[in-house]
C-alpha positions in Angstrom: 9.4 34.7 -9.5 7.4 31.3 -9.1 7.7 31.5 -13.6 11.5 32.2 -13.5 11.9 29.9 -10.3 10.4 27.2 -12.7 11.9 28.2 -15.6 15.4 27.3 -13.8 13.9 23.8 -12.7 13.2 23.1 -16.4 16.7 24.2 -17.1 18.2 21.7 -14.9 15.8 18.9 -15.3 15.9 19.1 -18.9 19.9 18.7 -18.7 19.7 15.6 -16.1 17.0 13.7 -18.5 19.4 13.7 -21.3 21.9 12.8 -19.0 19.8 9.6 -17.9 21.7 6.0 -18.9 20.8 3.7 -21.0 20.6 0.7 -18.5 18.5 2.8 -16.4 15.4 2.2 -19.1 13.0 -0.8 -18.1 11.3 -2.9 -21.1 7.9 -3.7 -21.7 5.3 -4.5 -24.3 6.1 -2.7 -27.7 9.6 -1.4 -27.0 11.7 -2.8 -30.0 15.3 -3.7 -28.8 18.4 -4.4 -31.1 20.3 -6.9 -29.5 24.0 -8.4 -31.1 26.5 -10.7 -29.8 29.9 -10.0 -30.0 31.6 -12.3 -33.0 28.2 -13.6 -33.8 26.8 -11.4 -36.3 24.0 -14.0 -36.9 22.8 -13.6 -33.5 22.2 -10.0 -33.9 18.1 -9.6 -34.2 15.6 -6.4 -33.8 12.4 -7.4 -32.3 10.0 -6.1 -30.4 9.0 -7.3 -26.8 5.0 -8.7 -26.6 2.4 -7.1 -24.6 3.3 -10.3 -22.2 6.7 -9.0 -21.9 9.1 -11.8 -23.9 10.9 -11.4 -27.5 12.2 -14.1 -29.6 16.3 -14.4 -29.6 18.3 -17.3 -32.1 19.2 -20.2 -30.7 17.7 -19.5 -27.0 13.9 -19.2 -27.7 11.8 -16.9 -25.6 13.5 -14.7 -23.4 10.9 -13.2 -20.8 12.4 -9.3 -20.3 9.6 -7.7 -19.4 10.1 -5.6 -16.0 13.5 -5.8 -16.6 16.6 -3.0 -17.2 18.4 -3.7 -20.7 21.4 -4.3 -18.3 19.5 -7.0 -16.7 17.9 -8.2 -20.3 21.5 -8.4 -21.9 23.0 -10.9 -18.8 20.0 -12.7 -19.0 20.4 -13.7 -22.5 24.0 -14.0 -22.3 23.5 -16.3 -19.2 20.9 -18.3 -21.8 23.4 -18.8 -24.5 26.2 -19.8 -22.1 24.1 -22.7 -20.5 22.9 -24.1 -23.9 26.3 -24.1 -25.2 25.7 -22.2 -27.6 28.2 -19.2 -27.3 30.9 -19.4 -24.8 31.2 -16.4 -22.5 29.3 -14.4 -24.4 29.3 -10.4 -24.9 25.6 -9.3 -25.4 24.4 -5.5 -26.1 20.9 -4.9 -25.9 20.1 -1.0 -27.7 16.1 -0.2 -26.7 15.4 1.8 -30.5 11.6 2.4 -29.6 10.8 3.2 -26.0 6.9 3.1 -26.5 5.9 1.1 -22.7 7.6 3.7 -20.5 5.7 6.9 -20.9 3.7 9.7 -19.6 1.1 12.4 -21.1 1.6 15.3 -20.0 -1.9 17.0 -20.8 -3.7 20.5 -20.5 -1.6 24.1 -20.2 2.0 23.1 -20.9 4.0 24.1 -23.7 4.3 21.3 -25.5 1.7 18.5 -24.8 2.3 15.0 -25.2 3.7 11.5 -24.4 7.0 11.9 -22.8 9.6 8.4 -22.8 10.8 8.1 -19.1 13.8 6.6 -18.5 14.5 5.3 -14.7 13.0 7.3 -11.4 11.5 10.6 -13.0 8.8 13.1 -10.9 6.5 15.2 -11.7 8.7 18.5 -12.1 11.1 16.6 -14.7 7.7 15.6 -17.0 6.9 19.1 -16.8 10.6 20.3 -18.0 10.3 17.9 -20.7 7.2 19.8 -22.0 9.1 22.8 -21.6 7.5 24.2 -18.3 4.1 25.7 -17.4 2.6 27.7 -20.3 1.2 31.5 -19.1 -2.3 30.4 -18.9 -1.7 27.3 -16.6 -2.4 27.1 -13.1 0.0 26.1 -10.1 -1.9 22.7 -8.9 -0.7 19.9 -11.2 -3.1 16.7 -11.2 -1.5 13.4 -11.3 -3.9 10.1 -12.4 -1.9 6.7 -12.0 -2.5 3.4 -11.8 -1.0 1.6 -9.0 -1.8 -2.1 -8.2 -4.8 -2.2 -10.9 -5.9 0.8 -8.9 -6.4 4.3 -10.3 -5.0 6.7 -7.9 -5.6 10.8 -8.6 -2.9 13.4 -6.5 -2.0 17.0 -6.7 1.2 18.7 -6.6 0.9 22.2 -5.6 4.2 23.2 -7.5 4.4 26.6 -6.8 5.0 25.6 -2.9 7.2 22.7 -4.3 9.9 25.3 -5.7 9.2 28.0 -3.0 9.3 25.3 0.1 12.1 23.0 -2.3 9.3 20.2 -0.5 10.3 17.3 -2.6 8.8 14.8 -0.9 5.8 16.9 -2.4 7.3 15.7 -5.7 5.2 12.5 -7.2 7.5 9.8 -8.7 6.2 9.0 -11.8 5.7 5.7 -14.1 5.0 4.3 -17.3 0.9 5.1 -18.2 1.0 8.1 -15.6 -1.0 11.2 -16.7 -0.1 15.0 -15.6 -2.6 17.7 -16.2 -2.2 21.1 -15.8 -5.4 22.9 -15.5 -5.8 26.6 -16.2 -5.1 28.9 -13.8 -8.7 29.9 -11.8 -10.0 33.5 -13.3 -12.1 36.1 -12.0 -14.5 38.4 -13.7 -14.6 42.7 -13.3 -17.3 44.8 -14.7 -18.5 48.2 -14.6 -16.6 51.6 -13.5 -13.3 49.9 -14.2 -10.8 51.0 -16.6 -10.3 47.4 -17.8 -13.3 45.1 -17.4 -13.4 41.5 -18.6 -12.0 38.4 -17.4 -8.7 38.3 -15.3 -5.9 35.8 -13.7 -6.8 35.3 -10.3 -3.9 35.1 -8.0 -3.3 33.4 -4.4 -4.8 35.7 -1.8 -6.2 38.2 -4.5 -8.1 40.7 -2.2 -11.0 43.0 -4.0 -8.6 45.9 -4.1 -5.9 44.4 -5.7 -8.5 42.8 -8.3 -9.7 46.4 -9.0 -5.8 47.2 -9.8 -5.7 44.3 -12.2 -8.8 45.7 -13.8 -6.5 49.0 -14.5 -8.2 51.2 -11.3 -11.6 52.9 -11.3 -12.7 55.1 -13.7 -13.3 58.6 -12.9 -17.0 58.1 -12.2 -15.8 54.5 -10.2 -16.3 54.1 -6.2 -14.7 52.1 -4.3 -18.1 52.3 -1.6 -20.6 49.4 -2.9 -18.3 47.0 -4.0 -19.9 43.5 -5.0 -19.4 40.3 -6.0 -21.7 37.7 -7.5 -20.4 34.3 -6.2 -21.9 30.3 -6.7 -22.8 29.0 -3.5 -22.0 25.3 -2.9 -25.3 23.9 -4.6 -24.7 26.5 -7.5 -27.3 29.3 -6.9 -25.7 32.8 -7.8 -25.5 35.4 -4.6 -24.7 38.8 -4.9 -22.5 39.8 -1.7 -21.1 43.3 -0.3 -17.4 43.5 0.2 -14.9 45.3 1.3 -11.7 45.9 -0.2 -9.6 43.7 1.9 -12.0 40.7 1.2 -10.4 37.7 -0.6 -11.7 36.7 -4.0 -12.2 32.9 -5.1 -12.2 31.7 -8.5 -14.8 32.9 -11.0 -16.3 35.6 -8.6 -17.6 38.3 -11.0 -16.6 41.8 -9.2 -19.3 44.9 -9.9 -17.8 48.7 -9.4 -20.7 51.1 -9.3 -20.6 54.2 -10.5 -20.3 57.3 -7.8 -23.3 59.3 -7.1 -21.0 62.1 -6.5 
């Protein structure tokens, strides 16, 4: 059910990304823009925004556009052309032809990892939708690394709870330079007298009995008596613990199913 809900979110959010308006984009270093002035073809230019946020416009010279939307940059250039006496009531059009400054990296267990441009206000779910959603081996917890005011912050988003409870407050906004990382889902291991021993996905609140079921059930020689788990403690020391069927598993637990003596 969680995968179906996330898939539905991906479709809706990917559509909304395509409907974003160009004037919501914020310009930054490395972006390429094409400027035209109606009725004045000689003033047309295609240029790259410098790392300090400036572009060079014919007649006007250096114009600071870093941090401005394309609409705000158009208004600023038009104002400078008119104040300088170059063009009366200029109609300026600024088209972003390459948006490189406002990109978010989506990495880890997603279908299409990469760098994605963001337009206007975007959230973690928006970017996961652009990346095709969480892959089959991905976990529910998504780590977001963000730089704000020169400081690096790391926050986590529980995508399953977010979708299940529609708690959009935890759907963090992202900005250019942020990184979203989807880790591999937690695993456990099972061996001994089960039908399918090996490494398996650990679901939430998974019990030992559910782990036996995930392993295909007991072999004819297996028994639920004397079940044991090998688990590392907080210091990394391996411990062997006797468990019951309703005990909960933890990531990287190793479940051992004994052979029946009778």
